[in-house]
C-alpha positions in Angstrom: 4.2 -19.0 -16.2 3.8 -15.4 -17.2 0.8 -13.1 -16.8 -1.5 -12.6 -19.7 -1.1 -9.3 -21.6 -2.9 -6.3 -19.9 -3.1 -2.5 -20.1 -1.8 -0.4 -17.3 -3.0 3.0 -15.9 -1.3 5.0 -13.2 -4.1 6.9 -11.4 -3.4 10.2 -9.7 -6.8 10.5 -7.9 -9.4 8.2 -6.6 -11.9 9.7 -9.1 -9.6 8.7 -11.9 -9.1 5.2 -10.5 -12.8 4.7 -10.0 -13.7 6.0 -13.5 -11.2 3.7 -15.1 -12.5 0.7 -13.2 -16.1 1.7 -14.1 -15.2 1.7 -17.8 -13.5 -1.7 -17.7 -15.8 -3.3 -15.2 -14.9 -6.9 -14.1 -11.8 -6.9 -16.3 -10.1 -4.3 -14.1 -8.0 -4.7 -10.9 -6.6 -2.1 -8.5 -2.9 -2.7 -7.6 -0.7 -1.2 -4.9 1.9 -3.4 -3.2 0.9 -6.3 -5.4 2.0 -8.9 -2.9 -1.2 -10.9 -3.4 -2.2 -9.9 -6.9 1.1 -10.4 -8.7 1.4 -14.1 -7.9 -2.1 -14.8 -9.1 -1.4 -12.9 -12.3 1.8 -15.0 -12.9 -0.2 -18.2 -12.3 -3.0 -16.9 -14.5 -5.5 -17.3 -11.7 -6.5 -13.8 -12.6 -6.3 -12.3 -16.1 -7.6 -8.7 -16.0 -7.4 -6.5 -19.1 -6.5 -3.4 -17.1 -4.4 -2.9 -14.0 -5.0 0.4 -12.2 -2.0 1.5 -10.2 -3.2 3.4 -7.1 0.2 3.9 -5.4 0.5 7.6 -6.4 -2.9 8.7 -5.0 -2.2 11.2 -2.2 -5.5 10.6 -0.5 -4.5 7.0 0.3 -1.4 8.0 2.2 -0.6 9.5 5.6 -1.4 8.8 9.3 -3.1 11.5 11.4 -5.4 11.9 14.4 -9.0 12.7 13.6 -11.0 13.2 16.8 -11.1 10.0 18.8 -9.6 8.0 15.9 -6.3 7.5 14.2 -6.7 7.6 10.4 -4.2 5.3 8.7 -4.1 5.6 4.9 -4.7 2.4 2.9 -1.2 2.7 1.2 0.6 2.5 4.6 3.1 -0.3 4.1 3.4 -3.1 6.7 7.0 -1.9 7.5 5.7 1.6 8.1 3.4 0.4 10.9 6.7 -0.5 12.7 8.2 2.9 12.3 5.3 5.4 12.3 5.3 7.1 15.8 1.5 7.8 15.8 0.8 4.1 15.2 3.1 3.1 18.0 1.4 5.5 20.3 -2.3 5.2 19.4 -2.5 1.8 17.6 0.2 -0.4 19.2 -1.7 -3.6 18.4 -1.0 -3.0 14.7 2.7 -2.5 15.5 2.8 -5.7 17.6 1.3 -7.7 14.7 3.5 -6.3 11.9 6.7 -8.3 12.6 4.8 -11.6 12.1 3.7 -10.8 8.6 5.7 -13.0 6.2 9.2 -11.7 5.6 10.9 -8.3 5.2 10.5 -8.2 1.4 6.8 -8.6 1.7 6.5 -6.1 4.6 8.4 -3.5 2.5 5.8 -3.7 -0.3 2.5 -4.9 1.1 0.0 -2.4 2.2 -2.5 -2.2 5.1 -5.4 -1.5 2.7 -4.5 -4.4 0.4 -4.4 -6.8 3.3 -7.8 -5.6 4.6 -9.4 -5.7 1.1 -8.1 -9.2 0.4 -9.5 -10.5 3.7 -7.3 -13.5 3.9 -8.6 -15.4 7.0 -5.0 -16.4 7.8 -3.7 -12.8 7.8 -2.8 -10.8 10.8 -4.2 -7.3 10.1 -7.8 -8.3 9.4 -8.0 -9.9 12.8 -6.2 -6.9 14.4 -8.7 -4.3 13.0 -11.5 -6.6 14.2 -10.0 -6.7 17.7 -9.6 -2.9 17.7 -13.2 -2.3 16.5 -11.7 -0.2 13.7 -13.8 1.3 10.9 -12.9 0.8 7.2 -13.1 3.9 5.0 -14.3 3.1 1.5 -14.8 5.2 -1.6 -17.0 4.4 -4.6 -19.2 6.3 -7.1 -21.7 7.0 -4.4 -19.0 8.8 -2.3 -17.2 7.8 1.0 -18.6 5.5 3.6 -17.2 3.8 6.8 -17.9 0.2 7.7 -17.1 -1.3 11.1 -14.6 -4.2 10.8 -17.3 -6.5 12.4 -19.4 -5.9 9.3 -16.7 -5.7 6.7 -15.5 -9.3 6.6 -18.4 -11.3 5.2 -16.9 -14.6 4.1 -13.9 -16.4 2.6 -12.0 -13.6 0.8 -15.3 -11.8 0.7 -15.9 -8.3 2.1 -18.5 -5.5 2.2 -16.7 -3.8 -0.8 -19.0 -3.4 -3.8 -17.6 -3.9 -7.3 -15.3 -1.0 -8.2 -15.0 0.3 -4.6 -11.7 1.0 -3.0 -10.4 1.0 0.6 -9.0 4.4 1.4 -8.1 4.2 5.1 -8.6 2.4 8.4 -9.9 4.4 11.4 -8.7 3.0 14.7 -10.0 4.2 18.1 -7.2 5.9 20.0 -5.3 3.7 22.5 -5.9 4.7 26.1 -3.7 4.7 29.2 -5.8 2.1 31.0 -5.6 -0.4 28.1 -3.2 -3.2 27.4 -2.7 -5.2 24.2 -1.2 -8.6 23.3 -0.5 -10.4 20.1 1.1 -13.7 19.0 0.8 -16.6 16.6 1.9 -20.1 16.4 3.6 -21.2 13.1 6.0 -23.9 12.1 8.5 -21.4 11.0 8.6 -17.6 11.4 7.1 -16.1 8.2 4.9 -19.1 7.5 1.2 -18.8 7.6 0.1 -19.2 11.2 -1.5 -22.4 12.5 -3.4 -20.1 14.8 -3.0 -16.4 15.8 -4.7 -14.0 18.1 -4.7 -10.3 19.0 -6.5 -8.7 21.9 -7.0 -5.3 23.6 -8.3 -5.0 27.2 -9.5 -2.0 29.1 -8.6 -2.4 32.8 -10.2 -1.1 36.0 -7.4 -1.7 38.5 -6.9 -5.5 38.6 -10.1 -6.3 36.8 -11.0 -6.5 33.1 -13.5 -3.8 32.3 -13.9 -4.9 28.7 -11.8 -7.1 26.4 -11.9 -7.8 22.7 -10.2 -10.9 21.4 -9.9 -11.8 17.7 -8.4 -15.0 16.2 -7.2 -15.7 12.7 -6.4 -18.9 10.8 -9.4 -20.6 12.6 -12.1 -20.2 10.0 -13.3 -18.4 6.9 -13.1 -15.0 8.5 -11.3 -13.3 11.4 -13.3 -14.4 14.5 -14.2 -12.7 17.7 -14.1 -14.9 20.8 -17.2 -13.4 22.3 -18.0 -16.2 24.8 -14.4 -16.0 26.1 -14.7 -12.2 26.3 -18.0 -12.5 28.3 -16.6 -14.7 31.0 -13.6 -12.3 31.4 -15.5 -9.0 31.5 -15.7 -7.7 35.0 -13.3 -10.3 36.4 -9.9 -10.2 37.9 -7.5 -11.9 35.5 -6.3 -14.8 37.6 -5.6 -18.4 36.7 -9.2 -19.5 37.3 -10.6 -16.8 35.0 -8.1 -17.7 32.2 -9.0 -21.4 32.5 -12.7 -20.5 32.2 -12.0 -18.4 29.1 -10.1 -21.2 27.5 -13.0 -23.6 28.1 -15.4 -21.1 26.6 -13.4 -20.8 23.5 -14.9 -24.0 22.1 -18.2 -22.0 21.7 -16.4 -19.3 19.6 -14.3 -21.1 17.1 -14.8 -24.4 15.1 -11.7 -24.7 13.0 -12.2 -26.6 9.7 -10.6 -30.0 9.2 -7.5 -30.2 7.1 -4.9 -32.8 6.2 -2.3 -30.5 7.7 -3.8 -29.6 11.0 -6.9 -31.4 12.5 -9.6 -29.2 13.9 -9.1 -30.5 17.4 -5.4 -29.7 17.3 -6.1 -26.1 16.0 -8.6 -25.6 18.8 -6.1 -26.9 21.4 -3.4 -24.5 20.0 -5.9 -21.6 20.2 -6.6 -22.3 23.8 -2.9 -22.5 24.6 -2.4 -19.2 22.8 -5.3 -17.6 24.5 -3.9 -18.5 27.9 -0.5 -17.2 27.0 -1.8 -13.8 25.8 -4.1 -13.4 28.8 -1.2 -14.1 31.0 0.6 -11.2 29.4 -2.4 -8.9 29.8 -2.6 -9.9 33.5 1.0 -9.1 34.3 1.0 -6.0 36.5 -2.8 -5.7 36.3 
């Protein structure tokens, strides 16, 4: 199939992009990397009358420190999270997750902002920004605002974005010397959607966990914090007993949906296996 006919506008500023969207309303779509939008156009699952190309908007590019945060422009491509030195230094969990995203052709085109705005519950970056307690920078007719990742992901492919709003950047708290990160996912083949995936960041006090944030993906309609597992780990030495207790508590945090491909009980079992594996990595040398 081919996409239905549409008009095309290359926006140079966010103001121009917002104005064009406002004029067209529900019949307009923003496009950057297009890794999610283009297939739906080809299948005619979406048929907008106007595509607004935002790839040439300077405000959406660049990575820089701003106080206690690293501001990562929404147009940062997945592959750039692997090569950008500031991301490697101050947001290493993003770098750890990037190689698991699909295949090189996708990573070369897909953007961080696009992944966050789509909010696919099986995607890596939404869970990572949740684990990092990042803030999503948004622009609309009312101006700029920032929304914590915990409040941004509302439901299945649903976010706090209002109609016509645009993700402009992600603000990540700077990585500290006493922190450790871990990321992994289980999939049938590298590049396939994960059966279950997890990213975490822990702040250590010697051999003890001071605080830890754990986020799973592909276990529900939104990326999911494992808050009960976190609670049993905070303040504890990360030994085998603590890890086993966290694995047991995970059943209170996630309730994977049933599917013909992977039963809920199996996905929960895989999540517990993955949690133990990643906590083992965090505990090495702690």
